[in-house]
Biotite code that builds the C-alpha atoms (Angstrom):
import biotite.structure as struc

atoms = struc.array([
    struc.Atom([0.158, -2.494, -11.175], chain_id="A", res_id=1, res_name="UNK", atom_name="CA", element="C"),
    struc.Atom([2.766, -0.844, -13.357], chain_id="A", res_id=2, res_name="UNK", atom_name="CA", element="C"),
    struc.Atom([5.706, -3.589, -13.474], chain_id="A", res_id=3, res_name="UNK", atom_name="CA", element="C"),
    struc.Atom([7.840, -0.841, -14.969], chain_id="A", res_id=4, res_name="UNK", atom_name="CA", element="C"),
    struc.Atom([7.550, 1.589, -11.686], chain_id="A", res_id=5, res_name="UNK", atom_name="CA", element="C"),
    struc.Atom([10.822, 1.542, -9.970], chain_id="A", res_id=6, res_name="UNK", atom_name="CA", element="C"),
    struc.Atom([11.063, 0.508, -5.916], chain_id="A", res_id=7, res_name="UNK", atom_name="CA", element="C"),
    struc.Atom([11.024, 4.042, -5.318], chain_id="A", res_id=8, res_name="UNK", atom_name="CA", element="C"),
    struc.Atom([7.621, 4.872, -6.651], chain_id="A", res_id=9, res_name="UNK", atom_name="CA", element="C"),
    struc.Atom([5.990, 1.686, -5.554], chain_id="A", res_id=10, res_name="UNK", atom_name="CA", element="C"),
    struc.Atom([7.561, 2.635, -1.942], chain_id="A", res_id=11, res_name="UNK", atom_name="CA", element="C"),
    struc.Atom([5.924, 6.298, -2.221], chain_id="A", res_id=12, res_name="UNK", atom_name="CA", element="C"),
    struc.Atom([2.434, 4.070, -3.381], chain_id="A", res_id=13, res_name="UNK", atom_name="CA", element="C"),
    struc.Atom([2.639, 2.041, -0.302], chain_id="A", res_id=14, res_name="UNK", atom_name="CA", element="C"),
    struc.Atom([2.988, 5.268, 2.088], chain_id="A", res_id=15, res_name="UNK", atom_name="CA", element="C"),
    struc.Atom([0.172, 6.979, 0.456], chain_id="A", res_id=16, res_name="UNK", atom_name="CA", element="C"),
    struc.Atom([-1.773, 3.783, 0.588], chain_id="A", res_id=17, res_name="UNK", atom_name="CA", element="C"),
    struc.Atom([-1.510, 3.180, 4.170], chain_id="A", res_id=18, res_name="UNK", atom_name="CA", element="C"),
    struc.Atom([-1.536, 7.210, 5.168], chain_id="A", res_id=19, res_name="UNK", atom_name="CA", element="C"),
    struc.Atom([-5.448, 6.639, 3.497], chain_id="A", res_id=20, res_name="UNK", atom_name="CA", element="C"),
    struc.Atom([-6.045, 3.385, 5.376], chain_id="A", res_id=21, res_name="UNK", atom_name="CA", element="C"),
    struc.Atom([-4.857, 4.924, 8.746], chain_id="A", res_id=22, res_name="UNK", atom_name="CA", element="C"),
    struc.Atom([-7.251, 7.821, 7.758], chain_id="A", res_id=23, res_name="UNK", atom_name="CA", element="C"),
    struc.Atom([-10.093, 5.881, 7.335], chain_id="A", res_id=24, res_name="UNK", atom_name="CA", element="C"),
    struc.Atom([-9.816, 3.775, 10.144], chain_id="A", res_id=25, res_name="UNK", atom_name="CA", element="C"),
    struc.Atom([-9.097, 6.292, 12.504], chain_id="A", res_id=26, res_name="UNK", atom_name="CA", element="C"),
    struc.Atom([-12.579, 7.564, 11.090], chain_id="A", res_id=27, res_name="UNK", atom_name="CA", element="C"),
    struc.Atom([-14.307, 4.959, 12.832], chain_id="A", res_id=28, res_name="UNK", atom_name="CA", element="C"),
    struc.Atom([-12.069, 4.836, 15.931], chain_id="A", res_id=29, res_name="UNK", atom_name="CA", element="C"),
    struc.Atom([-13.201, 6.555, 19.050], chain_id="A", res_id=30, res_name="UNK", atom_name="CA", element="C"),
    struc.Atom([-16.105, 9.040, 19.303], chain_id="A", res_id=31, res_name="UNK", atom_name="CA", element="C"),
    struc.Atom([-16.345, 8.021, 15.100], chain_id="A", res_id=32, res_name="UNK", atom_name="CA", element="C"),
    struc.Atom([-17.637, 4.450, 15.873], chain_id="A", res_id=33, res_name="UNK", atom_name="CA", element="C"),
    struc.Atom([-20.982, 5.731, 16.956], chain_id="A", res_id=34, res_name="UNK", atom_name="CA", element="C"),
    struc.Atom([-21.412, 7.837, 13.556], chain_id="A", res_id=35, res_name="UNK", atom_name="CA", element="C"),
    struc.Atom([-20.089, 4.552, 11.807], chain_id="A", res_id=36, res_name="UNK", atom_name="CA", element="C"),
    struc.Atom([-22.937, 2.355, 13.535], chain_id="A", res_id=37, res_name="UNK", atom_name="CA", element="C"),
    struc.Atom([-25.767, 4.880, 12.851], chain_id="A", res_id=38, res_name="UNK", atom_name="CA", element="C"),
    struc.Atom([-24.903, 4.167, 9.114], chain_id="A", res_id=39, res_name="UNK", atom_name="CA", element="C"),
    struc.Atom([-26.737, 2.071, 7.026], chain_id="A", res_id=40, res_name="UNK", atom_name="CA", element="C"),
    struc.Atom([-25.491, -1.513, 6.945], chain_id="A", res_id=41, res_name="UNK", atom_name="CA", element="C"),
    struc.Atom([-24.569, -1.031, 2.839], chain_id="A", res_id=42, res_name="UNK", atom_name="CA", element="C"),
    struc.Atom([-22.411, 1.976, 3.823], chain_id="A", res_id=43, res_name="UNK", atom_name="CA", element="C"),
    struc.Atom([-20.610, -0.211, 6.554], chain_id="A", res_id=44, res_name="UNK", atom_name="CA", element="C"),
    struc.Atom([-19.704, -2.876, 4.258], chain_id="A", res_id=45, res_name="UNK", atom_name="CA", element="C"),
    struc.Atom([-18.747, -0.492, 1.563], chain_id="A", res_id=46, res_name="UNK", atom_name="CA", element="C"),
    struc.Atom([-16.178, 1.253, 3.970], chain_id="A", res_id=47, res_name="UNK", atom_name="CA", element="C"),
    struc.Atom([-14.928, -1.894, 5.496], chain_id="A", res_id=48, res_name="UNK", atom_name="CA", element="C"),
    struc.Atom([-14.602, -3.067, 1.933], chain_id="A", res_id=49, res_name="UNK", atom_name="CA", element="C"),
    struc.Atom([-12.739, 0.330, 0.711], chain_id="A", res_id=50, res_name="UNK", atom_name="CA", element="C"),
    struc.Atom([-10.116, -0.960, 3.899], chain_id="A", res_id=51, res_name="UNK", atom_name="CA", element="C"),
    struc.Atom([-10.012, -4.121, 2.520], chain_id="A", res_id=52, res_name="UNK", atom_name="CA", element="C"),
    struc.Atom([-8.900, -3.407, -1.002], chain_id="A", res_id=53, res_name="UNK", atom_name="CA", element="C"),
    struc.Atom([-6.797, -0.580, 0.672], chain_id="A", res_id=54, res_name="UNK", atom_name="CA", element="C"),
    struc.Atom([-4.963, -3.194, 2.865], chain_id="A", res_id=55, res_name="UNK", atom_name="CA", element="C"),
    struc.Atom([-4.821, -5.641, -0.236], chain_id="A", res_id=56, res_name="UNK", atom_name="CA", element="C"),
    struc.Atom([-2.855, -3.027, -2.345], chain_id="A", res_id=57, res_name="UNK", atom_name="CA", element="C"),
    struc.Atom([-0.444, -2.675, 0.700], chain_id="A", res_id=58, res_name="UNK", atom_name="CA", element="C"),
    struc.Atom([0.139, -6.303, 0.844], chain_id="A", res_id=59, res_name="UNK", atom_name="CA", element="C"),
    struc.Atom([0.671, -6.189, -2.951], chain_id="A", res_id=60, res_name="UNK", atom_name="CA", element="C"),
    struc.Atom([3.157, -3.559, -3.043], chain_id="A", res_id=61, res_name="UNK", atom_name="CA", element="C"),
    struc.Atom([4.913, -5.100, -0.211], chain_id="A", res_id=62, res_name="UNK", atom_name="CA", element="C"),
    struc.Atom([5.070, -8.339, -1.882], chain_id="A", res_id=63, res_name="UNK", atom_name="CA", element="C"),
    struc.Atom([6.275, -6.360, -4.858], chain_id="A", res_id=64, res_name="UNK", atom_name="CA", element="C"),
    struc.Atom([9.161, -4.579, -3.127], chain_id="A", res_id=65, res_name="UNK", atom_name="CA", element="C"),
    struc.Atom([10.069, -7.756, -1.560], chain_id="A", res_id=66, res_name="UNK", atom_name="CA", element="C"),
    struc.Atom([10.612, -9.404, -5.255], chain_id="A", res_id=67, res_name="UNK", atom_name="CA", element="C"),
    struc.Atom([12.477, -6.414, -6.236], chain_id="A", res_id=68, res_name="UNK", atom_name="CA", element="C"),
    struc.Atom([14.757, -6.336, -3.671], chain_id="A", res_id=69, res_name="UNK", atom_name="CA", element="C"),
    struc.Atom([15.483, -10.551, -3.914], chain_id="A", res_id=70, res_name="UNK", atom_name="CA", element="C"),
    struc.Atom([15.879, -9.925, -7.578], chain_id="A", res_id=71, res_name="UNK", atom_name="CA", element="C"),
    struc.Atom([18.715, -6.798, -7.184], chain_id="A", res_id=72, res_name="UNK", atom_name="CA", element="C"),
    struc.Atom([20.482, -9.384, -4.582], chain_id="A", res_id=73, res_name="UNK", atom_name="CA", element="C"),
    struc.Atom([19.988, -12.212, -7.027], chain_id="A", res_id=74, res_name="UNK", atom_name="CA", element="C"),
    struc.Atom([21.619, -10.240, -10.101], chain_id="A", res_id=75, res_name="UNK", atom_name="CA", element="C"),
    struc.Atom([25.411, -10.415, -10.188], chain_id="A", res_id=76, res_name="UNK", atom_name="CA", element="C"),
    struc.Atom([27.064, -6.823, -9.432], chain_id="A", res_id=77, res_name="UNK", atom_name="CA", element="C"),
    struc.Atom([28.811, -5.617, -12.506], chain_id="A", res_id=78, res_name="UNK", atom_name="CA", element="C"),
    struc.Atom([31.489, -3.193, -12.081], chain_id="A", res_id=79, res_name="UNK", atom_name="CA", element="C"),
    struc.Atom([30.893, 0.471, -12.812], chain_id="A", res_id=80, res_name="UNK", atom_name="CA", element="C"),
    struc.Atom([32.596, 1.449, -16.007], chain_id="A", res_id=81, res_name="UNK", atom_name="CA", element="C"),
    struc.Atom([33.772, 4.885, -16.131], chain_id="A", res_id=82, res_name="UNK", atom_name="CA", element="C"),
    struc.Atom([33.538, 6.716, -19.296], chain_id="A", res_id=83, res_name="UNK", atom_name="CA", element="C"),
    struc.Atom([36.084, 9.435, -20.313], chain_id="A", res_id=84, res_name="UNK", atom_name="CA", element="C"),
])
């Protein structure tokens, strides 16, 4: 992950990853499970591995956002100076 990206960028990336994961899992939910079970074991493993990787990326982004929040709370608040 790019350490220079701000919390807003990471939050947007998290939302995108969660949408991807939800879409993948929705595909196998309901009637899609029959199609999933008809796939070869290698394809099923690849699909589930992709879901696992996306979930891991979401976890990493959540941790990164949490650390950024903790860092911002730990920094002393500096008064804003107005330039004339």
